[in-house]
C-alpha positions in Angstrom: 58.5 30.4 131.7 59.0 29.6 128.0 56.1 31.8 127.1 57.6 34.7 129.1 61.0 34.2 127.4 59.3 34.3 124.0 57.5 37.5 124.9 60.8 39.0 126.2 62.6 38.3 123.0 59.9 40.1 121.0 58.6 42.8 123.3 60.3 45.0 125.9 61.4 48.4 126.8 63.9 50.7 125.1 67.5 49.5 125.5 68.7 52.8 126.7 66.0 53.7 129.2 62.7 52.8 130.8 60.3 55.6 130.0 56.8 54.3 130.4 55.0 57.3 129.0 57.2 57.8 125.8 56.3 55.8 122.7 57.7 57.5 119.6 61.2 57.1 118.2 62.1 60.7 118.7 60.8 60.9 122.2 62.6 57.8 123.4 65.9 58.8 122.0 65.8 62.4 123.2 65.1 61.8 126.8 67.2 63.9 129.1 69.4 62.1 131.6 72.1 63.1 134.1 74.7 60.3 133.6 77.3 62.9 132.6 76.3 65.1 135.6 74.9 67.8 133.3 71.6 67.3 131.5 72.4 65.1 128.4 70.3 63.5 125.7 70.3 59.7 126.3 71.3 59.0 122.7 74.7 60.7 123.3 75.6 58.2 126.0 77.4 55.0 125.1 76.8 53.2 128.3 73.4 51.6 129.1 71.3 54.0 131.3 67.9 53.3 132.6 65.8 56.2 133.8 62.9 55.5 136.2 60.5 58.4 136.1 57.0 56.9 136.5 55.6 58.4 139.6 53.5 55.3 140.4 56.7 53.2 140.3 58.7 55.8 142.4 56.2 56.8 145.0 53.9 53.8 145.5 56.5 51.4 147.0 57.4 50.6 150.6 60.9 52.0 150.3 63.5 53.0 147.7 65.0 49.5 147.4 61.5 48.2 146.3 61.5 50.7 143.4 64.4 48.9 141.9 62.8 45.5 142.5 59.5 46.5 141.0 61.2 48.0 137.9 62.7 44.6 137.0 65.9 46.5 136.1 68.0 45.7 139.2 68.2 42.7 141.4 67.9 43.5 145.2 68.9 41.3 148.2 67.4 41.6 151.6 68.5 40.3 155.0 65.7 42.0 156.9 62.5 43.8 156.1 64.2 47.2 156.7 66.8 46.8 153.9 67.6 46.3 150.3 71.0 45.8 148.6 71.1 46.6 144.9 73.1 44.3 142.6 74.2 45.8 139.3 75.8 43.5 136.7 76.9 41.1 139.4 78.4 43.7 141.7 76.9 44.7 145.1 77.3 46.9 148.2 80.6 48.8 148.2 81.1 47.9 144.5 78.0 49.8 143.4 78.0 53.6 143.9 74.9 55.1 145.5 74.3 58.8 144.8 71.6 61.2 146.1 71.3 64.7 144.5 74.9 64.5 143.2 76.4 63.5 146.6 78.1 60.2 147.2 76.3 58.0 149.7 79.1 55.4 149.8 81.1 56.0 153.0 84.4 54.6 154.2 82.5 51.8 156.1 80.3 50.6 153.2 80.8 46.8 153.4 81.3 44.3 150.7 78.4 42.2 152.0 74.8 43.4 151.9 73.6 46.9 152.7 70.4 48.7 153.6 71.6 52.3 153.2 69.5 53.0 150.1 66.3 53.0 152.3 67.5 56.2 154.0 66.4 58.1 150.9 62.7 58.7 151.0 61.0 57.4 147.9 57.9 59.6 148.6 59.9 62.6 147.6 61.9 61.1 144.7 61.6 62.7 141.3 63.7 60.1 139.3 66.2 57.3 139.6 68.9 56.6 137.0 70.8 53.4 136.8 74.1 53.5 135.0 75.3 50.1 134.1 79.0 49.1 134.0 82.2 50.7 135.4 81.6 54.4 135.8 84.7 55.6 137.6 85.5 58.3 135.0 82.9 60.6 136.3 82.0 59.0 139.7 85.3 57.6 141.1 85.9 54.7 143.4 83.3 52.1 144.0 81.5 52.4 140.7 82.7 48.9 139.5 79.3 47.5 138.6 77.5 50.8 138.1 75.8 53.7 139.7 72.3 54.1 141.3 71.6 57.8 141.0 68.7 59.1 143.1 67.2 62.5 142.5 64.8 64.1 145.0 62.2 66.7 143.9 63.3 70.3 143.3 61.6 73.4 144.8 59.3 75.0 142.1 59.3 78.7 141.4 56.2 80.5 140.2 56.5 82.8 137.2 55.7 86.4 137.4 52.9 88.0 135.3 53.6 90.4 132.4 52.7 93.5 134.4 54.8 93.0 137.5 58.3 91.4 137.8 57.5 90.3 141.3 55.3 87.2 141.5 53.0 86.7 144.5 53.8 84.0 147.0 51.9 80.7 146.3 51.6 77.4 148.0 51.0 73.9 146.8 51.7 70.4 148.1 50.5 66.9 148.7 49.1 64.8 151.5 49.6 61.0 151.2 48.4 58.1 153.2 49.4 54.5 152.3 48.4 51.2 154.0 49.5 47.7 153.1 48.2 44.7 155.0 51.1 42.3 154.2 53.3 44.0 156.9 50.7 46.3 158.5 52.4 49.1 156.6 51.2 52.6 157.4 52.9 55.6 155.9 52.0 59.3 156.1 53.6 61.9 153.9 53.3 65.6 153.4 55.2 67.9 151.1 54.8 71.6 150.8 56.2 74.1 148.2 56.0 77.8 149.0 57.4 80.1 146.4 57.4 83.3 144.4 59.5 83.8 141.2 62.9 84.1 143.0 62.6 82.0 146.2 61.2 78.5 146.7 60.9 76.4 149.9 60.2 72.7 149.7 59.5 70.8 152.9 58.9 67.0 153.0 58.1 64.8 156.0 57.4 61.0 155.8 56.6 58.8 158.7 56.7 55.0 158.1 55.6 52.2 160.3 56.0 48.5 159.3 54.8 45.5 161.3 56.0 41.9 161.1 56.1 40.8 157.5 53.8 38.0 156.4 55.4 35.6 153.9 53.4 33.7 151.3 51.6 30.5 152.2 51.8 28.6 148.8 55.1 26.6 149.1 56.7 24.3 146.6 56.0 20.6 147.4 59.7 19.8 147.5 60.2 22.4 150.3 57.1 22.4 152.4 58.7 24.0 155.5 60.9 26.5 153.7 60.9 29.9 155.4 58.5 28.9 158.2 59.0 30.9 161.4 58.5 28.1 163.9 59.9 30.0 167.0 61.2 33.2 168.3 63.0 34.2 171.5 61.5 36.4 174.1 62.6 37.5 177.6 60.4 36.5 180.6 61.4 36.9 184.2 65.0 37.7 183.2 65.2 34.5 181.3 65.4 33.8 177.6 62.6 31.5 176.5 61.7 30.0 173.1 58.2 31.0 172.0 56.3 28.6 169.8 55.2 30.3 166.6 53.9 27.1 164.8 50.3 28.5 164.7 51.6 31.6 162.8 54.5 30.2 160.7 54.0 32.8 158.0 54.4 35.7 160.3 58.1 36.6 160.3 58.2 37.7 164.0 60.4 40.6 164.9 60.8 41.9 161.4 59.0 45.2 161.8 60.5 48.7 162.1 59.8 52.4 161.9 61.4 55.3 160.1 61.1 59.0 159.7 62.5 61.1 156.8 62.7 64.8 156.5 63.8 67.0 153.6 64.1 70.8 153.4 65.3 72.6 150.2 65.6 76.3 149.7 66.1 77.6 146.2 67.1 81.2 145.4 67.3 82.3 141.8 68.4 86.0 141.6 68.5 85.9 137.8 68.0 83.6 134.9 71.6 82.3 135.0 72.2 81.7 138.6 70.7 79.3 141.2 71.6 78.7 144.8 70.2 75.6 146.4 70.3 74.5 150.0 69.5 70.8 150.5 69.0 69.4 154.0 68.0 65.7 154.5 67.5 63.7 157.6 66.6 60.0 158.0 66.3 58.0 161.2 65.0 54.5 161.8 64.1 52.6 164.8 66.1 49.5 165.8 65.9 47.0 162.9 66.3 43.3 163.8 68.7 41.3 161.7 65.9 38.8 160.9 68.2 36.2 159.3 70.5 35.9 162.3 67.5 35.5 164.6 66.4 32.4 162.7 69.7 30.6 163.1 69.9 27.5 165.3 72.8 25.3 166.6 72.1 21.9 168.2 68.4 22.6 168.1 68.6 25.9 170.0 68.6 29.5 168.8 72.0 31.0 168.3 70.9 34.6 169.2 68.4 36.1 171.6 69.1 39.5 170.2 70.7 40.7 167.0 69.6 44.1 165.7 70.9 47.2 164.1 70.5 50.3 166.2 68.9 53.4 164.7 70.3 54.1 161.2 70.9 57.8 160.9 71.8 59.8 157.8 72.0 63.6 158.0 73.1 65.7 155.0 73.4 69.3 154.3 74.5 70.5 150.9 74.9 73.7 149.0 74.8 73.8 145.2 75.6 76.7 143.0 74.7 76.6 139.3 75.8 79.2 136.9 74.8 79.3 133.2 75.7 81.4 130.2 79.2 82.1 131.5 81.6 84.1 129.4 84.6 82.2 128.1 85.2 78.7 127.0 83.0 77.1 129.6 79.3 78.0 129.6 78.1 76.2 132.8 79.4 75.7 136.3 78.1 73.7 139.2 79.6 73.5 142.6 78.3 71.2 145.3 79.6 71.5 148.9 78.2 69.0 151.3 78.5 67.4 154.7 77.0 64.1 155.9 76.8 62.5 159.3 76.1 58.8 159.4 75.5 56.5 162.4 74.9 52.8 162.6 75.3 50.2 165.3 75.1 46.4 165.9 73.8 45.0 169.1 74.0 41.2 169.8 73.4 38.8 172.6 73.6 35.0 172.3 70.9 32.7 173.6 70.9 32.3 177.4 73.8 34.7 177.7 73.9 37.8 179.9 76.5 39.4 177.8 75.1 42.0 175.4 77.6 43.4 172.9 77.3 47.0 171.5 79.3 48.2 168.5 78.8 51.8 167.3 80.1 53.5 164.2 79.9 57.2 163.2 81.2 58.7 160.0 81.5 62.4 159.2 81.9 63.1 155.5 83.0 66.4 153.9 82.5 66.6 150.1 83.2 69.0 147.3 82.4 68.6 143.6 83.0 71.3 140.9 82.1 70.7 137.3 82.5 72.9 134.2 80.8 72.3 130.9 81.7 73.5 127.4 79.1 73.2 124.7 80.3 73.7 121.2 78.6 73.1 117.9 80.3 69.7 117.4 81.4 68.7 120.9 80.9 69.0 124.6 83.6 68.9 127.3 83.0 68.4 131.0 85.9 68.7 133.4 85.6 68.4 137.1 87.3 68.0 140.5 86.1 66.0 143.4 87.2 65.6 147.1 85.6 63.6 149.9 87.0 63.2 153.4 85.7 60.5 155.8 86.4 60.6 159.5 85.4 57.3 161.2 84.8 56.6 164.8 84.3 53.0 166.0 83.5 52.1 169.7 82.3 49.0 171.5 81.6 47.6 174.9 79.9 44.6 176.5 77.2 45.0 179.1 76.2 42.2 181.5 72.4 42.5 181.6 72.3 40.7 185.0 74.9 42.8 186.8 74.9 45.9 184.6 78.8 45.8 184.5 80.6 46.9 181.4 83.7 45.4 179.9 85.8 45.9 176.8 85.3 44.0 173.5 86.8 44.3 170.1 85.5 47.2 168.0 84.2 46.5 164.5 86.8 48.8 163.0 90.0 50.4 164.1 89.4 52.2 167.4 92.0 54.9 167.0 91.9 58.0 164.7 90.8 56.7 161.3 90.1 58.6 158.1 89.9 58.1 154.4 90.3 60.8 151.6 89.4 60.8 148.0 90.7 63.3 145.5 90.1 63.3 141.7 90.5 65.3 138.5 88.4 64.1 135.5 87.3 65.0 132.0 84.5 63.7 129.8 84.3 64.6 126.1 81.6 64.0 123.6 82.3 64.6 119.9 79.5 64.7 117.3 80.7 63.1 114.1 79.3 63.0 110.6 76.8 60.4 109.7 74.9 60.4 113.0 78.0 59.1 115.0 78.9 60.2 118.5 82.2 59.6 120.2 82.5 59.4 124.0 85.9 59.5 125.8 87.0 60.3 129.3 89.8 60.1 131.8 90.0 60.3 135.6 93.0 60.6 137.9 92.2 59.3 141.4 94.0 59.4 144.6 92.7 57.6 147.7 94.4 57.7 151.1 93.5 55.8 154.2 95.0 56.0 157.7 93.8 53.7 160.5 95.1 53.4 164.0 94.5 50.6 166.5 94.7 51.7 170.2 93.6 48.6 172.0 95.4 45.7 170.5 95.4 43.3 173.4 92.0 41.6 172.9 92.9 40.4 169.4 96.6 40.4 169.9 97.1 42.6 166.9 100.5 42.2 165.1 100.4 45.9 164.0 99.1 49.2 165.4 98.3 51.1 162.2 97.3 50.5 158.6 98.0 53.0 155.9 97.1 53.2 152.2 97.9 55.7 149.4 96.6 54.5 146.1 96.6 56.3 142.8 94.7 55.1 139.7 94.0 56.2 136.2 90.6 55.1 134.7 88.9 56.0 131.5 86.2 55.2 128.9 86.0 55.2 125.2 83.0 54.4 123.0 81.0 55.3 119.9 77.2 55.4 119.2 75.3 55.5 116.0 71.9 57.1 116.0 70.1 56.3 112.8 67.2 58.4 111.5 65.1 55.2 111.2 65.3 54.6 115.0 68.2 52.1 114.8 70.8 52.7 117.5 74.1 50.9 118.0 76.8 51.7 120.6 80.0 50.0 121.7 82.2 51.1 124.5 85.0 50.0 126.8 85.5 51.4 130.3 87.5 50.8 133.4 86.7 51.1 137.1 88.5 50.9 140.3 87.8 50.6 144.0 90.3 51.4 146.7 90.1 49.3 149.9 88.1 51.2 152.5 87.9 51.0 156.3 85.6 48.1 156.2 87.9 46.1 153.9 91.0 46.9 155.8 90.2 47.0 159.5 87.0 45.1 160.3 86.6 42.3 162.8 83.3 40.5 162.6 81.5 37.1 162.3 79.0 36.4 159.7 78.1 33.0 161.2 79.0 31.0 164.3 82.6 29.6 164.2 83.7 32.0 161.5 85.6 35.3 162.1 87.0 37.9 159.7 90.1 39.7 160.8 91.9 42.8 159.5 94.4 42.7 156.6 96.5 45.8 156.1 98.2 44.6 152.9 95.3 45.2 150.5 95.4 46.8 147.1 92.8 48.4 144.9 90.6 46.2 142.7 89.9 47.0 139.0 87.3 46.2 136.4 87.6 46.4 132.6 84.4 46.3 130.7 83.3 46.0 127.1 79.7 46.3 126.1 77.5 46.4 123.0 74.1 47.9 122.8 71.7 47.6 119.9 68.1 48.9 119.8 65.4 49.7 117.2 62.8 52.2 118.1 59.7 53.1 116.1 56.3 54.7 117.0 54.9 51.2 117.4 57.6 49.2 119.1 61.0 49.3 120.7 63.3 46.4 121.0 66.9 46.2 122.3 69.8 44.0 123.4 72.7 44.7 125.6 75.8 42.4 125.9 78.6 43.0 128.4 81.8 41.3 129.5 83.7 42.5 132.6 87.2 41.5 133.6 87.7 41.8 137.4 91.3 42.0 138.5 93.0 42.1 141.9 89.5 41.2 143.3 89.0 41.4 147.0 87.6 38.1 148.3 87.2 36.7 151.8 89.2 33.5 152.2 91.1 31.5 154.8 93.8 33.4 156.6 96.2 33.1 159.5 96.2 35.4 162.4 99.4 35.4 164.4 100.2 32.1 162.5 97.0 30.5 163.8 94.2 29.4 161.5 91.6 29.5 164.3 91.2 31.8 167.3 88.9 32.2 170.3 86.4 34.9 169.3 83.5 35.9 171.6 84.1 32.7 173.6 83.8 30.5 170.5 86.7 28.8 168.6 86.4 30.2 165.1 88.1 29.7 161.8 90.0 32.7 160.6 89.2 34.5 157.4 90.3 37.8 155.9 89.7 40.0 152.9 92.5 39.4 150.4 93.6 40.3 146.8 93.8 36.8 145.5 91.4 36.5 142.6 90.8 37.4 139.0 87.2 37.1 137.9 85.0 37.5 134.9 81.4 38.7 134.9 79.4 38.6 131.7 75.8 38.7 130.7 73.1 40.3 128.6 69.8 42.1 128.8 66.9 41.9 126.4 64.1 44.4 126.6 61.5 46.2 124.6 57.9 47.5 124.4 55.0 47.4 122.0 52.0 49.7 121.7 49.1 47.2 121.3 46.7 50.2 121.1 46.8 53.9 121.6 46.3 53.4 125.3 47.8 49.9 125.9 51.5 49.0 126.1 53.2 45.7 126.6 56.7 46.0 128.1 59.3 43.5 129.3 62.9 43.1 130.4 65.1 40.0 131.0 68.6 39.9 132.5 71.2 37.1 132.6 74.5 37.3 134.6 77.3 34.9 135.1 80.4 35.2 137.1 83.4 33.1 138.1 86.7 33.7 139.7 90.1 32.0 140.1 92.2 32.2 143.2 95.2 30.7 141.5 94.2 27.1 142.4 90.7 26.5 141.3 87.8 28.2 139.5 84.6 28.7 141.4 81.5 30.8 141.3 81.8 34.5 142.1 79.5 35.6 144.9 76.8 38.2 144.5 75.8 36.9 141.0 72.0 36.9 140.8 69.9 34.4 139.0 68.2 35.3 135.8 65.5 37.9 136.5 63.0 40.2 134.8 59.6 41.7 134.4 56.7 41.7 131.9 53.9 44.2 132.2 50.7 45.1 130.4 49.7 48.7 131.0 46.4 50.5 130.1 46.2 54.2 130.5 43.1 56.3 129.8 42.0 59.8 130.9 41.7 59.3 134.6 42.4 55.6 135.1 45.6 53.6 134.8 46.0 49.9 135.4 48.9 47.6 135.0 49.2 43.8 135.3 52.8 42.7 135.6 54.9 39.7 136.6 58.3 39.6 138.3 60.3 36.5 138.1 63.7 34.9 139.1 65.3 31.8 137.8 66.9 29.1 139.9 70.2 29.7 141.7 71.5 26.2 142.1 73.6 25.4 145.2 76.6 24.5 142.9 76.5 28.1 141.6 76.9 29.5 145.2 80.1 30.9 146.5 80.4 29.1 149.8 83.0 31.4 151.3 81.4 34.6 150.3 78.2 36.5 150.8 75.7 34.2 149.0 74.2 33.0 152.3 73.6 29.4 151.4 72.4 28.7 155.0 69.2 30.6 154.2 68.5 28.7 151.0 67.1 25.2 150.4 69.5 22.2 150.1 69.3 22.7 146.3 69.8 26.4 146.3 67.2 29.2 145.8 64.2 28.0 143.8 62.9 29.9 140.8 59.7 31.9 141.3 57.2 34.1 139.5 54.6 36.4 141.0 51.8 38.5 139.5 50.9 42.0 140.7 48.3 44.5 139.7 48.4 48.3 140.1 45.5 50.6 139.5 45.3 54.4 139.8 42.3 56.7 139.5 42.2 60.5 139.5 38.9 61.3 141.0 39.4 65.1 140.8 42.3 67.4 140.1 43.1 67.2 143.8 42.2 63.7 144.8 44.0 60.6 143.6 43.4 57.0 144.7 45.4 53.8 144.0 44.8 50.2 144.8 47.5 47.5 144.4 47.7 43.7 144.9 51.2 42.2 145.2 51.9 38.5 144.9 48.3 37.7 143.9 48.8 33.9 144.2 50.3 34.3 147.7 53.5 32.4 146.6 56.2 31.7 149.2 59.6 32.8 147.8 62.9 34.4 148.6 65.3 36.5 146.6 68.7 34.9 146.2 71.1 35.5 149.1 68.3 36.8 151.3 67.6 35.7 154.8 64.0 36.7 154.9 61.1 35.5 152.8 59.3 38.0 150.5 55.9 39.4 151.2 52.9 37.2 150.6 49.7 38.5 149.1 49.6 42.2 150.0 46.7 44.6 149.5 47.7 48.2 149.3 45.6 51.4 149.2 47.1 54.8 148.8 45.3 58.2 148.8 46.9 61.5 147.6 45.4 64.9 148.1 47.1 67.7 146.2 46.5 71.3 147.0 
């Protein structure tokens, strides 16, 4: 590890972005990004932004969460194979904003724990991913406390007309992809088709994914010889739950497989050079996905659950985007994005030897509107915008006796009456180009978030109230300066603030994360705020790039889960088990700080060494004691050596995590110490190799080996072990 750290301090990728194909100072500093919603040169952004554009990285992973993991730029937690919860600067889940094609993915029921929603965006059709680090509420609103993960799918491509005729003939191109990985019997088939002339373009994408049970690595640390072993699983035989012995296949994580289908349809109409109409339709639907970690829990030597799975995860989206350029007047550009999303998720549980199977269903309908105007002057730019999102939430539940088929009432996860949440905002972002290569960024945003939740059936939990209402207004902003030297030196310093209004999950949920522990609603919540200061320094030449980023975030009014009293009782009977009562509460102030070192060096015209290393630390005080903040990842990073010649590309790279000691865990939060060793989560380092060969203009073939040494390891807070040695082949035919 000392060798790795030495390399990291000397080599790495550009501080402001990861752009594997760009090597010169001018290229690296002039990359176009979308952190300000309109295309912007990266050198004019004060915040740290990483742009992932390498198609091998984007489209040769099992899912979108794995892109972030493989990049080494973001830590990702997993509770099951079908999942992935990004952690940005120590913030996770509902405190990180996910965006796809300019549309908020965060819904009113995004939870503070661990999420798998990012996998509903198909990585096979991704064009780029941008990670904005630090509070980003000025342009993106609530939830962007730790940052933004911005996903961009491919755009339909028009064909230019020839010089003789203004009308271009219709043309068709596309791709057929097949991918197989033996580590989880992964089989993915993908097709995308672009049909266009010079005014109309139609892009269709279909991806079908099948994943079997994930095989974990066989090489374990001597101190933890049984860590992660799958010794049993529960099956149903003759209407009886039985424990199946899995000791002969302990590395096969039984019941971790799942399937998914993703569809995308875009229609682009460009009547003239200044106007574009884009229709964007997306659909993602999974099979049932077992909550693997909960299926491994035991109590008194017996399994806790016979069944615990998420029902099909559905994400439907339809959006219309209007883009106008070269407008007359003060503003030259206008974009309008009108969108609708329908989301479905469910949780189905049954305890071992029990006939009671509990079903909890959630559906969310989201109506969104964004409008942005851009003024581009000789010495400044100004972006002003308005935003509105309305969430309508439906939460239902019932218990079915699998022996008698009789139904009975149980508590819903969220409020069972009419429940909605609204976001409204007005914002402005200004960039001023000063003398001496200085750039000034400033912005303000006025936010209003309203929430109305009603509880119809209050008898089961003996609710002391029947409704919970919120109306929160917040002003957030950012201010910073950047210096872009002609010699490739870049320095930026900025301060920014972020806020997150309590959502339906925070305010109204009833659930248990482990046996004997129940979280109850708390209607007296207030928004949480972050205040961030960061310094970025980088030096870029045609031979090397090295950078350093330092940040410190003050987290105020933080929502944490802590002991609570429900009807003056500190424990209640929940699902037939006496459980300690907890609730989400504003009772903490926290600090999160850390740094990132990264850079790259051109060892030869075709060979590049690149690396990144991230350290994060977080603590909070609840008024009595100081303790570790949950969601804080261990140190992590990546070092890669890449060789690229005419038709062949190969990269050998390592991913690594440092120790997360048990004393650094938050035992009341979401760190999941029950899935770690007695000492915490051990450090690990794996080696991977990617190769890619372009046989012809139409045929491309890639071969990858992940976890070459077959190491057994887990990501911090994860309840499933990572893949062992995994051989992957992928073939792409372009036409």
